[in-house]
C-alpha positions in Angstrom: -2.9 6.8 -4.2 0.8 6.3 -4.6 3.0 3.2 -5.0 1.1 -0.1 -5.2 3.9 -2.6 -5.8 2.8 -4.8 -2.9 -0.9 -4.2 -3.0 -0.7 -1.5 -0.2 -3.4 0.6 -2.0 -6.0 -2.1 -1.6 -7.0 -2.0 -5.3 -6.5 -5.8 -6.0 -3.5 -5.0 -8.2 0.2 -4.1 -8.0 0.0 -0.8 -9.9 0.8 2.7 -8.9 -2.3 5.0 -8.8 -1.9 8.7 -9.2 -5.4 9.7 -7.9 -7.4 8.6 -4.9 -9.6 5.5 -5.3 -12.2 3.9 -3.1 -11.2 0.6 -1.5 -14.1 -1.5 -2.7 -13.8 -4.2 0.0 -14.4 -1.5 2.6 -17.4 0.2 0.9 -20.2 0.8 3.4 -17.8 0.0 6.3 -17.4 2.8 8.9 -13.6 3.1 9.1 -12.4 5.1 12.2 -8.7 4.8 11.8 -6.1 4.1 9.1 -2.4 3.6 9.5 0.2 3.2 6.7 3.5 1.5 6.9 6.2 1.6 4.2 4.4 -1.2 2.2 1.2 -2.0 4.1 -2.0 -0.4 5.3 -4.1 -1.1 8.4 -7.7 0.0 9.0 -9.9 -0.2 12.1 -13.7 0.0 12.0 -16.3 1.4 14.4 -17.5 -2.2 14.9 -14.0 -3.2 16.2 -12.8 -5.1 13.2 -9.3 -4.6 11.9 -8.1 -5.0 8.4 -4.7 -5.2 6.8 -3.3 -5.4 3.3 -0.1 -4.9 1.3 3.3 -6.5 1.9 3.2 -9.5 4.3 7.0 -9.9 4.7 7.9 -10.8 8.3 4.2 -11.4 9.1 3.5 -7.7 9.5 -0.1 -8.0 8.3 -1.1 -10.1 11.4 -2.7 -12.7 9.2 -0.6 -15.7 10.3 1.6 -15.9 7.2 4.0 -13.8 5.1 1.9 -13.5 2.0 1.2 -10.2 0.3 -2.5 -9.1 0.2 -3.8 -7.0 -2.7 -7.1 -6.1 -0.9 -8.1 -5.8 2.8 -8.5 -8.9 4.9 -9.9 -9.1 8.4 -7.3 -9.7 11.2 -9.0 -12.5 13.0 -6.5 -12.5 15.9 -7.8 -9.1 16.9 -11.5 -10.0 16.8 
């Protein structure tokens, strides 16, 4: 919950959300660690997969470009 301007909440939109919501793309995934930046979010799983979403400025999502992501995407460079 919080500001969602760049998709950092993983809800596939750019809206602010005032209550917690499940991140649907990670349903059923055992997430072991979550880190939040100013406008992006990272998650690591028990299987060793890392995901990022939110503001992609300066390539901070690790996805090879500078595009914003509104929902989690696997960081293939860390696989």
